[in-house]
C-alpha positions in Angstrom: -0.2 -0.2 -0.3 1.2 3.9 -0.7 2.2 6.0 2.2 -0.4 8.4 0.9 -3.0 5.7 -0.2 -5.7 6.4 2.8 -7.4 9.1 0.9 -8.0 7.3 -2.1 -11.0 4.7 -2.5 -9.4 2.8 -5.2 -5.9 1.7 -6.5 -3.5 3.5 -8.6 -3.8 2.6 -12.0 -1.2 0.4 -13.3 0.0 2.5 -16.5 -0.4 5.8 -13.7 1.8 3.8 -11.2 4.8 2.6 -13.2 4.8 6.4 -14.9 5.1 7.8 -11.5 7.6 5.4 -9.9 11.2 6.4 -9.4 12.7 3.6 -7.3 14.4 2.6 -10.7 16.5 5.7 -10.6 16.4 7.2 -6.9 17.2 3.9 -5.3 20.7 5.7 -5.7 19.8 7.7 -2.4 19.5 4.6 -0.2 22.6 5.9 1.7 20.9 9.4 2.3 18.0 8.0 2.9 19.2 5.9 5.9 21.6 8.2 7.1 18.9 11.3 7.7 16.5 8.6 8.8 18.6 7.5 11.4 19.9 11.4 12.7 15.5 11.9 12.1 15.0 9.5 14.9 17.3 10.1 17.1 16.2 13.6 17.0 12.9 12.6 17.4 14.5 10.5 20.8 16.3 13.0 22.0 12.9 15.5 21.5 10.6 13.1 23.7 8.5 12.8 20.4 9.4 9.3 20.8 10.4 7.1 23.4 14.1 6.0 23.7 13.1 2.4 23.0 11.6 3.4 19.9 14.1 5.8 18.4 16.7 2.7 19.6 14.5 0.2 17.5 13.9 2.4 14.7 17.7 3.4 14.4 18.8 -0.4 14.7 16.3 -1.3 12.3 17.6 1.3 10.0 21.5 0.5 10.4 20.4 -3.3 9.9 18.7 -2.4 6.3 21.8 -0.3 5.4 24.4 -3.2 6.3 22.5 -5.6 4.7 21.7 -3.4 1.4 25.9 -2.7 1.7 26.6 -6.3 1.1 24.3 -6.9 -1.7 22.0 -9.3 1.0 18.8 -6.7 0.3 17.8 -5.8 -3.0 15.9 -2.6 -3.3 12.9 -2.9 -5.4 9.3 -3.0 -4.8 8.1 0.7 -4.2 7.4 3.5 -5.5 10.5 5.1 -4.3 13.5 4.9 -2.1 11.7 6.5 1.1 8.9 4.0 0.5 11.4 1.0 0.3 13.3 1.8 3.3 10.3 2.8 5.8 8.1 -0.7 4.3 11.2 -2.5 5.2 11.9 -0.6 8.4 8.1 -1.7 9.1 8.9 -5.4 7.9 11.2 -5.5 10.5 10.5 -4.0 13.6 6.8 -3.6 13.3 4.7 -0.8 14.2 7.1 0.9 15.6 8.5 1.8 12.3 5.4 3.6 11.1 6.6 6.6 13.3 10.1 7.4 12.3 7.5 9.8 9.7 6.5 11.8 12.5 7.5 15.7 12.2 8.5 14.8 8.2 7.8 15.2 4.8 8.4 13.1 1.8 9.2 16.8 0.8 12.2 17.9 3.2 13.2 14.0 3.1 14.2 14.1 -0.5 15.5 17.7 -0.4 17.7 16.3 2.5 18.7 13.1 0.9 19.4 15.3 -2.7 21.4 17.8 -0.2 23.5 14.9 1.3 24.3 12.9 -2.3 25.0 16.0 -3.9 27.5 16.8 -0.9 29.2 13.6 -1.4 29.3 14.3 -5.3 30.6 17.5 -5.3 33.7 16.1 -2.7 34.3 13.7 -5.6 34.5 16.3 -8.4 37.0 17.9 -6.1 39.2 15.3 -5.1 39.3 14.4 -9.1 40.0 17.8 -9.6 42.9 17.5 -7.4 43.8 15.0 -9.0 44.1 15.9 -12.6 45.5 19.0 -11.3 48.2 17.7 -10.0 48.9 15.4 -12.9 49.2 18.4 -14.7 51.5 19.4 -12.4 53.5 16.9 -12.7 53.8 17.2 -16.8 54.3 21.0 -16.1 57.5 19.9 -14.3 58.5 17.6 -16.6 58.5 20.1 -19.7 59.6 23.2 -18.3 63.1 22.8 -21.0 60.5 22.1 -23.7 59.3 24.9 -26.3 56.5 24.1 -28.2 54.8 26.2 -31.1 51.4 28.4 -29.2 48.4 29.2 -31.7 46.3 31.5 -32.1 43.6 31.2 -34.6 44.5 28.0 -35.0 47.6 29.7 -36.3 51.3 29.7 -35.0 51.4 32.5 -33.0 54.7 32.8 -30.8 56.7 30.1 -29.4 55.2 28.8 -25.6 57.1 27.3 -23.0 55.3 23.5 -22.9 55.1 24.3 -19.2 53.3 27.0 -19.7 50.6 25.1 -21.3 50.0 23.0 -19.2 50.2 25.6 -16.7 47.4 27.0 -18.4 45.0 24.2 -17.7 45.9 23.7 -14.6 44.2 27.6 -14.1 41.2 26.5 -15.8 40.9 23.8 -13.6 41.3 25.6 -10.5 38.4 27.6 -11.6 36.8 24.5 -11.8 37.6 23.7 -8.6 37.0 26.9 -7.0 33.6 26.7 -8.4 33.1 22.9 -6.7 34.3 24.6 -3.2 31.9 27.7 -3.4 29.0 25.4 -3.9 30.1 22.8 -1.2 30.0 26.1 1.0 27.0 27.3 -0.3 25.1 24.3 -0.8 25.5 23.1 2.5 21.8 24.3 4.5 19.4 21.6 5.5 16.4 21.2 4.9 15.1 18.8 6.5 12.3 20.2 9.9 10.6 22.0 6.8 7.7 19.0 6.5 5.3 19.4 3.5 6.2 23.3 3.0 5.1 25.3 6.0 7.4 23.9 9.2 6.2 21.3 11.5 3.9 21.6 15.0 6.0 18.7 16.7 8.2 20.5 19.5 11.4 19.3 16.9 14.9 20.7 17.6 16.8 21.3 14.1 20.0 21.7 15.1 20.2 18.2 16.7 19.5 16.9 12.7 22.3 19.5 11.5 25.1 18.2 14.0 23.8 14.5 13.5 24.2 15.2 9.3 27.0 17.5 9.5 25.0 20.4 7.9 26.4 24.0 8.6 23.0 25.6 9.3 19.6 25.0 9.3 17.2 26.7 6.3 14.9 29.6 6.8 12.0 29.6 5.1 10.1 25.9 4.6 8.7 26.9 1.5 11.8 27.4 -0.3 13.8 24.8 1.2 11.3 21.8 -0.4 11.4 23.2 -3.5 14.9 24.4 -4.2 17.0 23.2 -6.4 19.7 25.5 -7.2 22.2 23.4 -5.6 21.6 21.0 -8.3 21.5 23.5 -11.0 24.8 25.1 -9.7 26.5 21.3 -9.4 25.0 20.9 -13.5 26.6 24.2 -14.2 29.8 24.0 -12.8 30.2 20.3 -14.3 29.3 21.9 -17.6 32.5 24.1 -17.3 34.7 21.2 -16.0 33.3 19.1 -19.3 34.4 22.8 -21.7 37.8 22.9 -20.1 38.1 18.7 -20.6 36.9 19.4 -24.0 39.4 22.1 -25.0 42.1 19.8 -23.5 41.0 16.6 -25.5 41.3 18.6 -28.7 44.7 19.8 -27.9 45.0 16.2 -27.6 43.4 15.1 -30.7 45.4 18.0 -32.6 49.3 17.8 -31.3 48.7 13.7 -31.3 47.4 14.0 -35.3 50.4 12.9 -38.2 50.1 16.6 -39.1 51.1 18.0 -35.9 53.0 14.9 -34.5 54.0 16.9 -31.2 52.5 14.7 -28.7 52.0 10.5 -28.3 49.2 8.9 -26.8 50.2 5.7 -26.1 49.0 2.3 -27.1 47.1 1.1 -24.2 44.9 4.3 -24.4 44.0 4.5 -28.2 42.1 2.4 -30.4 42.5 1.2 -34.3 40.6 0.4 -37.2 38.3 -2.4 -38.3 39.6 -2.0 -41.6 42.6 0.4 -42.0 45.5 -2.0 -40.0 47.7 1.6 -39.8 45.0 3.3 -37.7 45.8 4.5 -34.3 42.8 6.5 -33.0 42.5 8.9 -30.1 39.0 7.9 -28.7 39.3 9.1 -25.6 39.7 12.3 -25.6 37.1 12.0 -28.7 34.5 10.7 -26.3 35.0 13.1 -23.9 34.8 16.0 -25.9 31.9 14.2 -27.4 29.9 13.9 -23.9 30.3 17.3 -23.0 27.8 17.8 -25.0 25.3 15.7 -22.7 26.2 17.3 -19.5 25.7 21.2 -21.2 22.0 18.9 -22.3 21.4 18.3 -18.3 22.0 21.8 -17.5 19.4 23.3 -19.6 17.2 20.3 -18.3 17.4 21.2 -14.9 16.7 25.2 -15.7 14.2 24.5 -18.0 12.7 22.3 -15.1 12.7 25.2 -12.5 12.0 28.4 -14.3 7.7 27.5 -14.5 7.3 25.6 -10.7 4.8 28.0 -8.2 5.9 27.7 -5.0 6.7 25.3 -3.3 7.4 21.0 -4.0 5.9 20.1 -7.2 6.8 16.3 -8.9 8.2 18.2 -11.7 11.4 18.2 -9.5 11.3 14.5 -9.5 13.0 15.0 -13.0 16.7 16.9 -11.1 17.3 13.4 -10.6 18.7 11.3 -13.5 19.9 14.1 -15.1 22.0 15.0 -11.8 23.0 11.0 -11.6 24.1 11.1 -15.1 26.2 14.2 -15.3 27.8 12.9 -12.1 28.6 9.7 -13.6 29.8 11.3 -17.0 32.0 13.7 -15.0 33.9 11.7 -12.9 34.7 8.8 -15.6 36.0 11.7 -17.8 38.0 13.5 -15.2 39.4 9.9 -13.7 40.0 8.6 -17.4 42.1 12.1 -18.5 44.2 12.2 -15.2 45.4 8.8 -16.4 46.0 9.5 -19.8 47.5 12.9 -19.2 49.9 11.5 -17.2 50.6 8.7 -19.8 51.5 11.1 -22.8 55.1 11.3 -24.8 56.4 14.3 -26.9 58.5 14.3 -30.0 60.5 17.3 -28.7 62.6 18.1 -31.2 59.1 18.1 -33.8 57.4 20.7 -31.3 60.8 22.7 -31.2 61.1 22.9 -35.2 57.5 23.4 -35.7 57.4 26.6 -33.4 60.4 28.0 -35.1 57.8 27.8 -38.5 55.8 29.9 -39.7 57.8 33.2 -38.6 56.5 33.5 -35.3 59.6 35.6 -33.7 58.2 38.3 -36.0 56.9 39.9 -32.4 60.2 39.5 -31.3 61.6 41.5 -34.5 59.3 44.3 -33.9 59.9 44.3 -30.1 63.9 44.8 -31.2 63.3 47.8 -32.8 60.5 49.4 -30.3 63.2 49.2 -27.7 65.6 51.2 -30.0 62.9 54.1 -30.2 61.2 53.1 -33.3 57.7 53.4 -32.6 55.7 50.3 -32.3 53.2 50.7 -35.5 56.4 51.4 -37.5 58.6 48.9 -36.2 55.3 46.1 -36.8 55.0 48.0 -40.8 59.0 47.4 -40.6 58.1 43.7 -39.9 55.7 42.9 -41.5 57.7 43.7 -44.8 60.5 41.7 -43.6 58.0 38.9 -43.5 57.1 39.1 -46.6 60.1 39.4 -48.0 60.9 36.1 -46.8 58.1 34.5 -48.4 58.8 35.9 -51.6 62.3 34.3 -51.2 61.7 31.2 -49.6 63.3 32.2 -45.8 62.7 32.6 -42.4 63.5 35.2 -40.3 66.3 33.5 -38.3 68.0 32.3 -41.8 68.0 36.7 -43.0 71.8 37.9 -43.0 71.8 41.2 -40.7 72.5 43.0 -44.5 68.8 42.2 -45.2 67.8 43.3 -41.9 69.5 46.7 -42.3 68.0 46.6 -45.8 64.7 46.9 -44.1 65.7 49.6 -41.0 69.2 50.8 -40.2 68.2 50.2 -36.5 69.2 46.7 -36.9 72.2 45.7 -35.1 74.3 42.1 -35.0 71.7 41.0 -31.8 69.1 40.9 -33.8 70.0 37.6 -34.6 69.9 35.7 -31.7 66.4 38.0 -30.4 64.7 35.7 -33.3 66.0 31.9 -32.5 63.0 29.9 -31.3 64.8 29.5 -28.2 65.8 33.9 -27.6 62.2 34.0 -28.1 60.3 31.7 -25.5 62.8 32.5 -23.3 62.8 36.7 -24.0 59.0 36.5 -21.7 59.6 36.4 -18.4 56.5 38.0 -17.3 54.6 37.0 -14.5 52.9 34.2 -16.7 55.1 34.1 -19.8 56.8 31.9 -21.6 59.8 32.1 -20.3 61.6 29.3 -18.0 61.9 31.1 -15.4 58.1 32.2 -15.5 56.7 28.4 -16.4 59.0 27.5 -13.8 57.3 30.3 -11.3 53.5 29.2 -13.0 54.0 25.8 -11.6 54.9 26.9 -7.9 51.9 29.2 -7.7 49.7 26.6 -9.2 50.6 24.0 -6.5 50.6 26.7 -3.5 47.1 27.6 -4.4 45.9 23.6 -5.2 46.6 23.3 -1.1 43.8 25.4 -0.3 41.8 22.8 -0.9 
């Protein structure tokens, strides 16, 4: 019998029952539901709403259910939702006393509490996985701090950069993601339990007892809002979406840089796949899958925003639609972070090919313009002189490093012999020693900065 069946003359139609049920997916909340129920029963006992014996029996029964589900001895099935399942199983084990568990509680504040407990664990998991990914990026940055690679704008070679600076750039992105999840953890750790259906309860409960038992930072201050608030779900999905966006960018770079056309990096065989028809192929399926799964998480964010945009106060059954998107986004995010941490840790680098490529395409042209500007030539004029030099190189099949001093001086008498050293690939990268720049020292400082900030979490 349904928990609410007393009001109705006839049972729910089979198709309506199937459409309405949520146990098939909210069974994932069983740990949170039992944990919150134990805290609630403990509070009821401490407040004298239940006798000590009743509270102890309920808590013991709940812990037994927890142990049996965890051990695989008890299948979670046969009820409308996880709340009905736990309560029904409790009554079957301890009798009528089990029915007193729901005193001063509604499924509305119960599910809101369960989701916050579950989401809190998911946020903490994301934080841990992000820390692992950033640590992996730091390790690659430290390893590659002497390497030079091309930097791109518009997917065209722009300037030589330090390879460590490249990995530090992604560490900065994921540090922001880490900070967003951390801020969400602080903001969401508010307990709705005690709000009952929507208006609070007339029972003399003590919400501070349950708050402390469940490790919330505070209790909700408005029961109407508390039972219908799913901002934390939307925020999690936003944080997950932005993290996936950054992962997807790293995937795109990985796919490009490991291609035959670039050849800067190599994905190990253990993290690649082949073709069923072309024996020579080595495909970057993992980065492609992560890139593809990004849209899946985006979709869940749009879905929850659409779900909550038109809901009147307070609880409405629309909010049942918060769970499947959350669960899927969580699984997707965690699997992508985990697999990419493993993959990035095992990349190998074609150091010479990166270095040679970094010097192609007149990548040191800005250094030539800066050379003139540092010697008193207005930068716009220096830019024009350098542009003419680049055109001269194109027309004559030359590169800037291959020009003679006489050819430089034909463009401007300001050039001296030291310009021949200025236009080398390594000199270009090493010359940018500003904070966050591409010199070895700046890249090392960037590694230290990321590591210091990571320790805050």
